[in-house]
C-alpha positions in Angstrom: 0.0 0.0 0.0 1.0 3.8 -0.3 2.9 3.1 -3.4 1.8 6.5 -4.9 1.8 8.5 -1.7 0.3 11.9 -2.2 0.1 13.7 1.0 -2.6 16.4 1.3 -4.4 18.0 4.0 -7.6 15.7 3.0 -5.2 12.5 2.9 -2.7 12.7 5.8 -2.1 8.9 5.3 -0.8 9.4 1.8 -2.8 6.7 0.3 -3.7 6.5 -3.2 -7.2 5.9 -4.4 -6.3 2.2 -4.9 -5.1 1.9 -1.3 -8.4 3.5 -0.1 -10.5 0.9 -2.6 -8.4 -2.0 -1.1 -9.1 -1.1 2.6 -12.7 -0.4 2.0 -13.1 -3.6 0.2 -11.4 -5.6 3.1 -13.8 -3.8 5.7 -16.9 -4.6 3.4 -15.8 -8.2 3.2 -15.1 -8.4 6.9 -18.8 -7.1 7.8 -20.2 -9.7 5.4 -18.3 -12.4 6.8 -19.2 -11.5 10.4 -22.9 -10.9 9.4 -22.8 -7.3 10.4 -24.8 -4.9 8.4 -22.5 -3.1 6.1 -22.5 0.7 6.3 -24.0 2.5 3.5 -21.3 4.9 3.4 -18.6 2.2 2.8 -20.6 0.7 -0.1 -21.1 4.3 -1.5 -17.4 5.0 -1.2 -16.4 1.5 -2.5 -18.5 2.1 -5.6 -17.3 5.7 -6.1 -13.6 4.1 -6.0 -14.6 1.4 -8.5 -15.8 4.3 -10.7 -12.5 6.2 -10.3 -10.4 3.2 -11.1 -12.6 2.2 -14.2 -12.2 5.7 -15.5 -8.5 5.4 -15.2 -8.5 2.1 -16.9 -10.6 3.4 -19.8 -8.1 6.4 -20.1 -5.2 4.0 -20.2 -7.2 1.9 -22.7 -7.7 4.9 -25.1 -4.1 6.0 -24.6 -2.7 2.7 -25.6 -4.8 2.6 -28.8 -3.8 6.0 -29.5 -0.1 5.2 -29.1 -0.7 2.0 -31.4 -2.4 4.1 -34.0 0.4 6.9 -33.9 3.2 4.1 -34.1 1.4 2.6 -37.2 1.1 6.0 -38.7 4.8 6.6 -38.0 5.7 3.4 -39.6 3.8 4.1 -42.8 5.3 7.6 -43.1 8.8 5.9 -42.7 8.0 3.4 -45.5 6.8 6.1 -47.7 9.9 8.2 -47.2 12.2 5.2 -48.1 
């Protein structure tokens, strides 16, 4: 945890969003296993963090596709110049 530490006034632990998501998931699982009611705020935060992580994945996918497209375009330009 805390691989991407970002210390801010709101995040004094320096945890990344992935760290928070991991801890929240563990807390939810512990509540479920102990048959305690899971706090709605934990579920809401967990879903919010999932959305953040999914948006990052989508951005990474788009970035990878764009890089592949640019590399293919560069290859074509090099072939034309030869």
